[in-house]
N, C-alpha and C positions, 0 to 999 in steps of 0.2 A: 504493500500500499503505499502511496506518495506521501511523504510528510511535508507540510508547509515549510515555508523558512520561517525563522525566528521572528517573533513579534509581541507587541502589546495590544490587547483587544480592549478598548475602550467602551463602556456601556453607559451611556446616557440615559438617566431615568431607571437607575440599578435598583432603586427601592420598589419598583413597580411590579405588578402583577406578571407581567410578561417574562421578564427578568428571573422571578422566581418559579414559574410554572415551566418554562419553556429553555430559555436560552443558558442559564447556569447548569440545569440537568443535562441538556445536550451536549455541552462543554465537557462536564465530568464524564460523559459516556464515550466522547472521543478520547478523553485521557486515559480511560480504562483500556480502550483498544489499542492505545499507542499512537494514534493519528493526529497529536499534537506535536508541534515541533518540541524540540530539546529544550530550548529557551523560551519560555511562554510566560506572559504574565497577564493577568485578568484585572484591569481597574475599573471598579464601579464609580459613577458619579452621579449624583442627583443632588436635590435640596436637602433631604434629610441628613442630620447632621450625626453619623456615625463615625466610630473609630474603625481601625482595621480588624480588629477584634470582633466587634458587634457586627460588623459586616459579614464576616466570616461564619460567625455563627448562624446568623439567618440564612445564608446559603447552604450551610450544611445541613439545616432543617428543611430548606426546599428540595435538596438532594434525595434526601430519604422520603419526603412527602411525596414527590412528583417525579419518583424515580423513572427513568429512561432505560436502566441496564440493573440487572440483578447484583452484580458486584459492588458492594458496599465496602469493601475493605481498603479501598485507597482514597477514601473521602478526605481524612486528616491529612495526607500527603498533597493532594489536590489544592484544599483550600489555602495552604501556604503559598499559593501564588496568587492568590487573591488579594488585592488592596481596595482602599476606597479614598475619595476626596469629596467633600461637600462642596457645591457650586451653585450660584444663581446664573441661570442661562443666558441673561443679557446683560452679565455684569463684566467688563472687559478686564478689571482687576484680577477676577476670579480665572480666567482663561490664562492669566499670567502665572498664576499659583499652579494651575493645571499643568503648564508647559515647563514649569520647574519639576513638579511631581514626576512626569513621564521621563524627564532627562535623567532625575536620580534613579528611577527603575531601570532605565537603558543601562546606566553605569553599573549598576548593582547587578543585574541580571546577563548583560552582554547580549541585549538583543538587537542592537543596531536602530535604525530610524524606522525600520517597518512600522506601521501603526494602521489599525482598523478603527473606525468611529462609528458606533452602532446607535441609532438614534431610535430608541425605545421610549419616544416621550409623546405628548401630545402634538397634534398636527400644525398647530400655530407656532411652533418654535423651529418647524423644519428648515424655515429661511433664515432665522436667527442664528442658530448653533453653528452651521457651516462658516458665515460671516465672521463670527468671533474666533473661531478656529483660524481662518485665514489671517486674523489681525495680529495673530502671535506666530505667523509662518507653519503652522501645523498643517498645511495643505501643501505645501511644496514637498518634491520628491527628490532633492539631491542627496538626501543621506538615507534613503530608502522610500519603499512605496508607501502611499497614503490612501485609504480607501474609506468611503462614505455610506453606510447602510442606512436607508430610509425604508421604514415599514410605510404600509399603506394609511389612509388614502393619500394619493400624491395628487393635491388640490382637490376643490370641493367642484369645480366645474371647468370647463375649458379655459376660460378666462383665468382663473386662479392657478390654473396648471401651467398656464404659459407665463405667468408672473413668477412661479417658483421655479421653473426651468430657466429662465432669463436670470435669476438671482441665484442659481447655483451654478450654471456654467460660465458665470462672470469669473469665477474664481477655481472651480474646480472642471476637470475635464469629464467627458462623458465614460471614459475608461475607468475612472475613479468612482462613479457612482452606480451603487447597487440598490435596484428598488426590488425589495424581498416581497414574495407572494408564497404562503407557505403551500398553497395549492400546489405549486409547482414543483416543490419537494417531495410530494408524494410518489413513491414507486410507480403506482398503477397510472398517474399522470403522465410520466416519461414512459410508460410501456406502450403509450399511444403510439409514439414514434416507433418502437420497436414492432408492435402488430402490424402496422401499416407497411412498413419498408423491409422488413426481413422475410416476409411470408409472400411468397406467389400467388398463393389462393385469395389474398385479399386486396393488393395495390391494383390488380386489372380491374377489379368492380368497383374502386374506392371513386365513382364519379356519377355524372348525371345519368348515363345510360343504364346503369343498375340500381342506384340508389332513389328510393322514392322521398324520403324526407331523414333529417336528423333531428333527434331531441337532445337536450341536455339539460339534466335536473341536477339542483343542489338543495336538497330539504333538509330542515332542521326540525327536532320534535320540540325544543324548548322555545320559550319565548324571548324576549329581550331582556331576562334577568334584571340586573341591576344597572345596564346599560342604557336605559330609557333616556336620560339626558342626550348621551350621544346620538343613539339612534333616531331622536326626533330632527337631528340636523343633518341625517344622513339618508336613512331609508334603504329598502332593499336595492333599488337599482345601484346606489352609488356603494353601498356595503359589498355588495357580492358580483353583480352582473359587470359593472365597468373594469373591473380587475380580473377575479377568479375565472368567470364563466367565459368571458372573450378571451381570455388566455386558452382555454380549454378548447374553445372554437378553433382558434389559430391553430392549435398543433392537430386537431381534427381534420382540418381543411388545407393545411399547407400543402405546397407541392415538394415531391423530394429534395431536401438540401444539397448541396454540391459535395459537402464533408459534415461532419460532427463537430466542427470548429463553431463556437459560439456564435460567431458574425453570420455564420451562414444559414444556421439554423433562426436566429432573430431576424434575417433579412427576408425570409419565407414567411414569417408570422405577420411581419409588415405589410407583406405585398395582399396577404387576406385583408387586413383590416383596411388597406386602401380600396379593397375591392368590395367592400359592404355597400350594398346600396342605401343611399341616405334616406331617411324616412321625410315624405312630403306632409305638411302639415294635416291635410283632409285624410291621409292614410293611417294616422297615429291610432285614433280611436277606434279601428277595425283591426289593429294587427298588435295591439297591446293591451293588456289586463292588468289592473293594479288592484290591490284588495288588503284588507287590514282585519286579524283576526279578533272575534268577538269571545265573550264569555261562554264557555262550554262546560260539559262535564265529561272527563275522560277517566274512563276504567273507575266510576264512581266518586273520582272527587271533582270539587268545582273549581274550574280555572280561569283566570280573569282574563278579560279581554284586553286588548294594547292599550286600552284607553284608560283603564284602571291601574296599568303599570306605574310604578315610582319612576317620578321624572319626566311623566308624559303629560302633555297639554289634553284635557278633558275633552277637546273639540278638535285632536289632531286630525290632520289629512296625510300624515305620513303613511306611505305603504309598506306592509310587511311582508308583502306577496308581489311578485312582479314575473310577469311572463309577456315574452316577444315572439312575433314572428317575422324573420327577415330573411334577404336573400343574398348571395355572394356573386358579383356579376363577374365571373370570368370564364374560362373555357371547361374548366372541370365542372364548376357548379352551377352554371348557367340554368335556371328555372327550378332547383331544388330547395324548398323550404328548409331552413333551420328554426328549429324552435327551442328557446331556453325558459327555464322558470327557478325561481328561488322563493324560498317562503319560509316564515316563523312558524311554529305551532301547527306542523305538518303532521302525517301520522308516524313517521318514522325518521330517522337520521340518515340520508343517503346521497350519495353523489354519483352520477352514472352518465356515461354516453351510450344512447341507442341508435344504432344504425338500422333503419327500416329499408329492406331491399325491396324492389318492384315485384309485384305477382308476376305469377307465369302468364302469357298472354291467351292461355285457352287453358279453360278449367275441366279436367277430365273425372276428377273426382269429387264426392260430396264435401264441402267444407262448412264448417258452423263458423260464424262471426269473420268472414272470408276477408274483410279489409283489414284485420287486427291479428290475422293468424299467418301473414306471409312472413317469409323469414326475417329474423332480427338477430343482430350481433350486439351484445349489451358488454360493455367494457365498465365494469364497477370500479370506482375510485376509492371508496368508502362507503360502509363497513363491509366486512366479509369479501375483500379484495379479491378480484379475479375476471373471467372473461366467461362469457355465456353464449352459445349459438343455439336459437329455437330454427327448428325445422319439422316439416309434417312426415311422419309415419303411418304406415298402415294400423288400425286398429285390428287386433285378432278377432277372426270370426268370418263369416259370410261377407261377400260386399268389398268395396273398396271405400269405406269410412276413413278419413284422415283424420288424425290428431297430431297437435304439436308435442313436441320432445325436445329435451333439453340435452345439450352437450356443455359440460362446463369445467372450468379448470378454476382452482381457488390457490391463492398465493400461499395459505396457510398449510397446502400439501407439500410445500417445500419446506420441511419441518427443520433441516440441518441449517436453513439459512436466516439469519437474523435481519428482519426489513427495519433500517434504520427510519426514524420518525424523520418528518419533513424538515424541522429545524435542526437537526444535526447534520442531514445532508447539505443545507443550505450553507449553514455557519463553516463548514469544511470548505465548501465551495468558494466562500469570500475568503478564505485563508490562502486557498491555492490560486486566486484571480481567475477563476472559471466563472463567467457571466452567463452561461448558456441558459440558467432557468430563472435569470432576473430580466425583468421588463426593461426596455430602453425606452429613452426620452419620446422618440417618435413614435413607436409602439402606444404609448399613455395618451400622448395628444390626439392620435387617430380614434383610440378609443372614445376618449372624449367627445370629438367631433361626430361620432356617430350618435352618441347618446343624448347630445346636448338639446335637438328638438323635442324629442321624448320628455327630458327633465322640464322644458319649458312648457310644453303644452300640459303636462301633468299639473304643473305648478297654475298657469293662467286660464285654460280651456275649461270653463264650468260644464261643459258637456261630455265630457271624458268622466265617467263616473268612478268613485273610490268605492268597491264592492265588499261587503262584509262577507265573512266566511266564519263558521264554527271553528274554535280551535280543535285540533284534532282530526279535520278533515284535509281534503286536497286541495284546499283552495277554493276561490269564488266558485258558484254553481255554474257557470256558463265557461269556465275555463275550456273545457273541449271545445266548444265553438271556434277556437282559434285554430284547430287543426283541420288542414284540408282534406275533404273527401267525406263522401256520406257514411257513417257509422264510425269512423275514426276518432280514436279517443289518446291521451297521453297514455304512454307506459306507467302503470302503477306497481312501483317495485315493493318489495319487503326488505325487512331486514337481512333476511337471508338471501342470498343471491339468486338460487334457483327457483324462489317462490314470487309470484307477484298476484295483484288482484287488489281492489280498491278496499275490501275490508280486513286484510290480513293482519295489520297491527291494531286494530280498535277494539 
């Protein structure tokens, strides 16, 4: 396994939830697997006033509580590499102190100038911190590389994304910036590339001649929990569609890259985004659905509606469900509808890509529910990760009655392989300088450009309804109306890959 160069990993917002739950447990897992450099230091930075020992104790508890790997024997050795310094994100004096702290750690541990800055902070300081780092020269690469890791969201809309882009690229190069999307760190998302481009049985069929439509679902069974304040300013479209789901669309629809180099893969994803057919104002009402979950009873327990959640406006117009139908205007996908949906308080937590192949031109055999029983390839991203192929077989007995059967592969069948969690893979990639699974500036701007008409229409057009749906159901009552063709509907997945049906989780 390739070990990264020696460096210091600086996490801004080190007292926050993401650092405890994901980042430090992931770094510990890399340490146990000997995938960190020989000389490695983690410096936590945030407003809280901790000593080094207090920070280490908190992180030790986090590693045990949110463990990514079973081996706990090396925790004490790992936390000796952890240090902490308090900071006010907008105070230039504090950045001089930060520079001095980093210099002293470099001298003590011999890490040279290589440094990663991870912004696990509220988005409103994404522009401030890089500017302050620049003011003390921490963006300069004459003594070693410097990298900036930014969590989503990258901007609130197209205008703010362009402003943030201009601010960052004033002092940092595109190669230094890594926009992290944990969805792209999932093994099964990456497996989209392998499924398509390493199998001669799939790639020849992966086009408008053989595919009827494609749907991508990301469903969550939980509500907004205690994130009501954040979600009010975001909504499902900004929170999930603009980044996660459109990136999955890019991987599903892209042309074969010329190589596995990061730039080659990202170039092909960008071409997909540039080919997205723009929404016309008068088309949005018929090609999008937005919804908001209402109070319901699930398994005998009363569940709050979105407007009753903590931090939510009692008259909120924020969507917790979003579904879109759109087209990719290029040679491969001309005329093939793509459907994406995401929502809170749906029956189960699941993310999957469903490829619906066209029906045979002539039906020789009796089929039930003809339109929805044609061949499907289901790529399950989470949970019960794997691949499922649905096809027709003869029912035993007289006649030629056809029924659908499943051929499935589950990642859990690879019992001797540990599947690294998304953040573990992505953090290691940032250390190696591998930007393949990170969104580039031009991709992000194209995604915002595509969704801006929808955001504006939903905000300003009173004729586009916000539909209620009871918590624990598959969204608004008319969600199936979005799917083209008589009798067609969304694929209703279950927690288990090989099961499906509207009621399986209820």
